[in-house]
RODO-2510 file (C-alpha; in nm, 4 decimals, decimal comma):
residues 287
     n   res          X          Y          Z
     1     m     0,0000     0,0004    -0,0001
     2     h     0,1403     0,3369    -0,1036
     3     v    -0,1446     0,5896    -0,0802
     4     v    -0,4363     0,6252     0,1669
     5     g    -0,7240     0,8605     0,0943
     6     l    -0,9354     1,0195     0,3688
     7     v    -1,3052     1,1078     0,3508
     8     l    -1,4189     1,3049     0,6555
     9     h    -1,7542     1,3687     0,8214
    10     p    -1,8398     1,7369     0,7655
    11     k    -1,9066     1,8085     1,1346
    12     r    -1,7867     1,5342     1,3680
    13     d    -1,4466     1,5613     1,5319
    14     s    -1,2125     1,3418     1,3301
    15     a    -0,8826     1,4901     1,4531
    16     e    -0,7906     1,1855     1,6665
    17     a    -0,8549     0,9416     1,3842
    18     v    -0,6703     1,1560     1,1273
    19     s    -0,3738     1,1852     1,3626
    20     a    -0,3648     0,8071     1,4108
    21     i    -0,3638     0,7541     1,0335
    22     l    -0,0935     1,0151     0,9699
    23     t     0,1288     0,8705     1,2450
    24     w     0,0849     0,5158     1,1147
    25     a     0,1481     0,6223     0,7529
    26     a     0,4575     0,8317     0,8356
    27     r     0,6309     0,5276     0,9884
    28     r     0,5797     0,3377     0,6636
    29     g     0,6413     0,6112     0,4065
    30     i     0,2805     0,6049     0,2906
    31     d     0,1194     0,9175     0,1453
    32     v    -0,2100     1,0361     0,2908
    33     l    -0,4510     1,2284     0,0674
    34     g    -0,7567     1,4261     0,1680
    35     v    -1,0218     1,6348    -0,0072
    36     e    -0,8965     1,9924     0,0057
    37     a    -1,2053     2,1426     0,1708
    38     e    -1,2098     1,8698     0,4367
    39     v    -0,8469     1,8449     0,5481
    40     g    -0,8022     2,2235     0,5278
    41     r    -1,0191     2,2798     0,8344
    42     l    -0,8010     2,0378     1,0356
    43     n    -0,4759     2,2035     0,9329
    44     c    -0,3196     1,8566     0,9093
    45     a    -0,0381     1,7131     0,7028
    46     a    -0,2564     1,5219     0,4567
    47     i    -0,2001     1,6141     0,0914
    48     a    -0,4958     1,8186    -0,0366
    49     v    -0,6360     1,6892    -0,3683
    50     s    -0,9586     1,6962    -0,5662
    51     v    -1,2299     1,4320    -0,5110
    52     g    -1,1500     1,2700    -0,8454
    53     e    -0,7788     1,2540    -0,7718
    54     l    -0,8379     1,1018    -0,4309
    55     g    -1,0451     0,8227    -0,5885
    56     s    -0,7995     0,7482    -0,8691
    57     r    -0,4722     0,7670    -0,6691
    58     s    -0,5662     0,5879    -0,3446
    59     d    -0,4883     0,2254    -0,2674
    60     l    -0,7296     0,2456     0,0255
    61     v    -1,0061     0,4944     0,1013
    62     v    -1,0784     0,5465     0,4718
    63     s    -1,4181     0,6858     0,5689
    64     l    -1,4188     0,8706     0,9037
    65     g    -1,7741     0,9345     1,0238
    66     g    -2,1038     0,7561     0,9991
    67     d    -2,3026     0,5789     0,7282
    68     g    -2,3510     0,8968     0,5248
    69     t    -1,9760     0,9511     0,5080
    70     m    -1,9303     0,5851     0,4157
    71     l    -2,1775     0,6158     0,1276
    72     r    -1,9924     0,9249     0,0001
    73     a    -1,6609     0,7358     0,0233
    74     m    -1,8113     0,4516    -0,1780
    75     r    -1,9220     0,6955    -0,4464
    76     i    -1,5679     0,8348    -0,4599
    77     a    -1,4323     0,4796    -0,4928
    78     d    -1,6962     0,3835    -0,7513
    79     g    -1,5207     0,2131    -1,0402
    80     q    -1,1772     0,2594    -0,8821
    81     r    -0,9367    -0,0043    -0,7468
    82     a    -0,9342     0,1138    -0,3830
    83     p    -1,1577    -0,0614    -0,1287
    84     v    -1,3227     0,1439     0,1462
    85     l    -1,2589     0,1032     0,5189
    86     g    -1,5342     0,2431     0,7393
    87     v    -1,4318     0,3952     1,0738
    88     n    -1,7149     0,4782     1,3120
    89     l    -1,6947     0,8182     1,4813
    90     g    -2,0003     0,7985     1,6971
    91     k    -2,3576     0,6934     1,6240
    92     l    -2,4954     0,3819     1,4582
    93     g    -2,2177     0,3325     1,2030
    94     f    -2,3904     0,0315     1,0474
    95     l    -2,1497     0,0167     0,7557
    96     a    -1,8338     0,0797     0,9574
    97     e    -1,5833    -0,1977     1,0213
    98     v    -1,3748    -0,0539     1,3094
    99     d    -1,3769     0,2078     1,5839
   100     v    -1,1007     0,4668     1,6277
   101     p    -0,9017     0,2739     1,8981
   102     d    -0,8672    -0,0180     1,6561
   103     l    -0,7694     0,1925     1,3544
   104     a    -0,3893     0,1465     1,3568
   105     d    -0,4202    -0,2319     1,3926
   106     a    -0,6764    -0,2407     1,1104
   107     l    -0,4468    -0,0444     0,8793
   108     s    -0,1559    -0,2781     0,9575
   109     a    -0,3743    -0,5812     0,8802
   110     i    -0,4805    -0,4270     0,5488
   111     d    -0,1206    -0,3397     0,4601
   112     a    -0,0308    -0,7037     0,5320
   113     k    -0,3218    -0,8133     0,3066
   114     q    -0,4986    -0,9787     0,6003
   115     f    -0,8454    -0,8756     0,4925
   116     t    -1,1227    -0,9537     0,2452
   117     v    -1,3354    -0,7251     0,0343
   118     e    -1,7116    -0,7257     0,0078
   119     p    -1,8528    -0,6060    -0,3272
   120     r    -2,1328    -0,3493    -0,3020
   121     l    -2,3994    -0,2985    -0,5655
   122     a    -2,4853     0,0531    -0,6843
   123     v    -2,8006     0,1658    -0,8642
   124     d    -2,8045     0,4419    -1,1259
   125     a    -3,1265     0,6403    -1,1476
   126     v    -3,1803     0,7970    -1,4903
   127     v    -3,3958     1,1087    -1,4461
   128     d    -3,4617     1,3289    -1,7483
   129     g    -3,1395     1,2146    -1,9079
   130     h    -2,9284     1,2722    -1,5969
   131     v    -2,7713     0,9866    -1,4009
   132     e    -2,7636     0,9844    -1,0198
   133     t    -2,5840     0,7019    -0,8356
   134     a    -2,6938     0,5511    -0,5042
   135     f    -2,5360     0,2837    -0,2902
   136     n    -2,8280     0,2784    -0,0405
   137     d    -3,1487     0,3714    -0,2186
   138     v    -3,3410     0,5817    -0,4647
   139     a    -3,6809     0,6986    -0,3417
   140     v    -3,9629     0,9027    -0,4908
   141     v    -4,1185     1,0904    -0,2004
   142     r    -4,4366     1,2971    -0,1648
   143     y    -4,3904     1,6607    -0,0660
   144     p    -4,5954     1,7748     0,2364
   145     g    -4,9307     1,9078     0,1182
   146     e    -4,8987     1,7433    -0,2245
   147     p    -5,1103     1,4466    -0,3436
   148     t    -4,9800     1,0981    -0,2752
   149     a    -4,7266     0,9220    -0,4914
   150     l    -4,9049     0,7218    -0,7624
   151     v    -4,6331     0,5046    -0,9107
   152     t    -4,6382     0,2088    -1,1463
   153     i    -4,3555    -0,0427    -1,1164
   154     r    -4,2538    -0,1521    -1,4645
   155     a    -4,0564    -0,4765    -1,4297
   156     g    -3,9133    -0,6616    -1,7265
   157     g    -4,0590    -0,3952    -1,9565
   158     q    -4,4185    -0,4475    -1,8393
   159     p    -4,6380    -0,2841    -1,5733
   160     f    -4,6384    -0,5085    -1,2648
   161     v    -4,8085    -0,3216    -0,9818
   162     s    -4,9087     0,0366    -0,9020
   163     y    -4,8746     0,1917    -0,5578
   164     s    -5,0466     0,4825    -0,3937
   165     a    -4,8101     0,5688    -0,1096
   166     d    -4,6152     0,8403     0,0685
   167     a    -4,3025     0,7126    -0,1043
   168     v    -4,1655     0,4258    -0,3098
   169     v    -3,8132     0,3115    -0,2182
   170     v    -3,5804     0,1188    -0,4470
   171     a    -3,2977    -0,0163    -0,2301
   172     t    -2,9748    -0,2037    -0,2891
   173     p    -2,8826    -0,4812    -0,0449
   174     t    -2,6704    -0,2196     0,1365
   175     g    -2,9752     0,0064     0,1665
   176     s    -3,2115    -0,2718     0,2710
   177     t    -3,1349    -0,1905     0,6356
   178     a    -3,2080     0,1818     0,5902
   179     y    -3,5238     0,3548     0,4547
   180     s    -3,6577     0,0344     0,2997
   181     f    -3,6311    -0,1498     0,6316
   182     s    -3,8135     0,1370     0,8103
   183     a    -4,0912     0,1071     0,5506
   184     g    -4,1309    -0,2671     0,6178
   185     g    -3,8915    -0,4117     0,3612
   186     p    -3,6747    -0,7209     0,4148
   187     i    -3,3117    -0,7316     0,5244
   188     m    -3,0935    -0,8491     0,2363
   189     s    -2,7436    -0,9887     0,2537
   190     p    -2,4867    -0,7696     0,0739
   191     a    -2,3924    -1,0809    -0,1226
   192     v    -2,7286    -1,0755    -0,3004
   193     e    -2,7343    -0,9097    -0,6420
   194     a    -3,0850    -0,7652    -0,6436
   195     l    -3,2964    -0,4569    -0,5841
   196     v    -3,5895    -0,4400    -0,3432
   197     v    -3,8882    -0,2101    -0,4073
   198     t    -4,0785    -0,1074    -0,0925
   199     p    -4,3805     0,1247    -0,0652
   200     a    -4,3840     0,3553     0,2388
   201     s    -4,7264     0,3932     0,4026
   202     p    -4,9161     0,2492     0,1023
   203     h    -5,2781     0,3583     0,0731
   204     s    -5,4119     0,0334    -0,0708
   205     a    -5,4829    -0,3232     0,0239
   206     y    -5,1750    -0,4398    -0,1606
   207     n    -4,8775    -0,3326     0,0470
   208     r    -4,6133    -0,5895    -0,0474
   209     g    -4,2705    -0,5137    -0,1810
   210     l    -4,0874    -0,6669    -0,4744
   211     v    -3,7368    -0,8130    -0,5163
   212     l    -3,5860    -0,7973    -0,8628
   213     s    -3,2773    -0,9560    -1,0135
   214     v    -3,0092    -0,7246    -1,1495
   215     q    -3,0922    -0,8829    -1,4864
   216     d    -3,4465    -0,7440    -1,4775
   217     s    -3,5237    -0,3992    -1,6166
   218     l    -3,6936    -0,1654    -1,3704
   219     e    -3,8723     0,1677    -1,4216
   220     l    -4,0890     0,3848    -1,1999
   221     e    -4,3704     0,5621    -1,3908
   222     l    -4,5627     0,8491    -1,2323
   223     l    -4,9342     0,8246    -1,3010
   224     p    -5,1930     1,1014    -1,3638
   225     g    -5,3148     1,2471    -1,0344
   226     c    -4,9731     1,2017    -0,8718
   227     g    -4,8325     1,5073    -0,7010
   228     m    -4,4852     1,6436    -0,7655
   229     l    -4,2361     1,4105    -0,6016
   230     a    -3,8810     1,4517    -0,4803
   231     v    -3,6264     1,2008    -0,6073
   232     e    -3,4019     1,1229    -0,3112
   233     v    -3,0690     0,9566    -0,3834
   234     d    -2,9045     0,8219    -0,0688
   235     g    -3,1214     1,0629     0,1307
   236     q    -3,0365     1,3742    -0,0744
   237     v    -3,2876     1,5431    -0,3062
   238     a    -3,1496     1,5081    -0,6593
   239     a    -3,4488     1,6092    -0,8730
   240     n    -3,8239     1,6665    -0,8867
   241     v    -4,0572     1,4584    -1,1021
   242     s    -4,4207     1,4991    -1,2110
   243     p    -4,6984     1,2837    -1,3650
   244     g    -4,5862     1,1236    -1,6888
   245     d    -4,2185     1,1086    -1,5909
   246     r    -4,0318     0,7809    -1,5827
   247     i    -3,7243     0,6887    -1,3803
   248     a    -3,5085     0,4002    -1,5016
   249     l    -3,3136     0,2133    -1,2321
   250     r    -2,9976     0,0381    -1,3510
   251     p    -2,8107    -0,1788    -1,1003
   252     r    -2,4310    -0,2134    -1,1168
   253     p    -2,2896    -0,5058    -0,9177
   254     a    -1,9496    -0,4616    -0,7490
   255     a    -1,9374    -0,0889    -0,8177
   256     a    -1,7372    -0,0429    -0,4973
   257     h    -1,5730    -0,2723    -0,2421
   258     v    -1,5809    -0,2570     0,1379
   259     v    -1,2988    -0,3853     0,3623
   260     r    -1,3857    -0,6674     0,6006
   261     l    -1,1429    -0,7902     0,8638
   262     g    -1,3354    -1,1026     0,9564
   263     r    -1,4209    -0,9950     1,3105
   264     t    -1,8002    -1,0044     1,2678
   265     t    -2,0475    -1,1273     1,0082
   266     f    -2,3137    -0,9166     0,8373
   267     y    -2,5806    -1,0925     1,0419
   268     q    -2,4044    -1,0242     1,3725
   269     r    -2,3718    -0,6558     1,2843
   270     a    -2,7333    -0,6334     1,1689
   271     r    -2,8701    -0,8023     1,4796
   272     r    -2,6633    -0,5846     1,7145
   273     k    -2,6970    -0,2477     1,5433
   274     l    -3,0649    -0,2820     1,4580
   275     r    -3,1308    -0,4197     1,8044
   276     l    -3,3286    -0,7095     1,6668
   277     t    -3,5235    -0,9075     1,9233
   278     d    -3,6724    -1,2547     1,9138
   279     s    -4,0353    -1,3521     1,9573
   280     a    -4,1585    -1,3543     2,3161
   281     e    -4,2327    -1,7248     2,2660
   282     v    -3,8656    -1,8060     2,2119
   283     p    -3,6908    -1,9030     2,5381
   284     v    -3,4449    -1,6456     2,6709
   285     g    -3,0852    -1,7389     2,5944
   286     w    -3,1684    -1,9607     2,2958
   287     p    -2,9725    -2,0882     2,1183
***
């Protein structure tokens, strides 16, 4: 490993983690890059570069923050060779692999190639000719005071089901534990190459979601009577759409890769961080 790139949370204190990385890298003659606007506020010794340069030059991208920072790091690493290591700086940190006290040991393990990578699927939303990329989800969401979202799911080139709902969420396996999960969708292993469509607060008897293979075409079509909707890409408003508009969703398997050190499984992390509980009928302590 010759170059490490840093992606920082815009507000949380990352000075301790950055210092640990710089100290570790200096002992090994490894360059540390950071986005100019981010490392400038820390006045640290990281080399300030553009976002594009950080993605193309890094052998490893380190995300310092929470899940939002991790998603941004994955977008920077999209299509590049560098895997992404998530470092949790506080809250849930569902996607993170290590905490700050374990950072130096994690970097040494990665430098010694004692790690695996987990491919992560991205989905490109094509809206009015523009492409927006998500690693969590793309959602069409009703604005307050506007009519409900009336959306037809076109799967395999044909209309499959229409929803009247507050929102319709199209999630990757990574995003299945985020908005889609809150709306009642299933948890999906990151090893699955599929998209899950979940209606949020559907106003109809049919309230089931849909899981599609990455080989299936998928479009969202806004029906007459639908209000203006926001297109949210990984939680950020990317566009507005109106009746008659269509959004094509194009999955891209292995768009980015996440570092795993083998300390926990996806299911252990999901159970702990989502605080999943068993049925009251299951004996305490089983298995």
